[in-house]
N, C-alpha and C positions, 0 to 999 in steps of 0.2 A: 504494500500500500504506500502510495506516495502522498505528498502534501496536497496534490490537486484532487485526489479522490477520497481523502480522509475528511469526513464530515466535521471533525473537531479542529481542523486547520483553518487559519485565516485566509489561506490561498486557495481554498476549495472552490472548484468551478464545475463539479459534477454532482448532480442532484437526482433524487428519485421523485418522479411525478406522482403525487398521492392519488390522483384519479385513475390513471392508466397503469400504475405500478411499473413504468418503464424508466430507465435511466437516461439522462440527457446531459449534454455539455452546454453550459450557458456561455454563449459567444456574444460579446459586446461589439456591435458594428460601429462604424465611424459616422453613421447617420444620426443627426440630432432630432429629437422629437420635441417640438415646441409645446405641445399640449401637456406632456408630463414633465418637461424640463430636464431630460436626461437622454443618454444615448439609447438607441433602440437595441433590444436584446433578441437574440435568435436562439431557438432550441435545436440542438443537433442530437437526435436519439442514437444511443450507442449501446453495445453489449459488453465492450471491453474498454478499459481506461486507455486513452490514446497516449498517455505519458509513461505509464509503467507496464501496461499490458495485462493488468489484473482483470479477471472475469468478474463482472459486476453482478451480484446476486443479492436478493433481499435478505437482510440479516433477521433471523428468527430467534 
């Protein structure tokens, strides 16, 4: 487990979608959203951590 897929890390960018139970990487685009006042975020659904290669599975 690396700092990007560890949910207790400040650098975490991989999350579990609570509705679909799928893992995704949160990617911040360079487009500015004037309505929300922040950058637009995009979800990239994944099965493995792209940084360390760990298979992502729901912890039970």
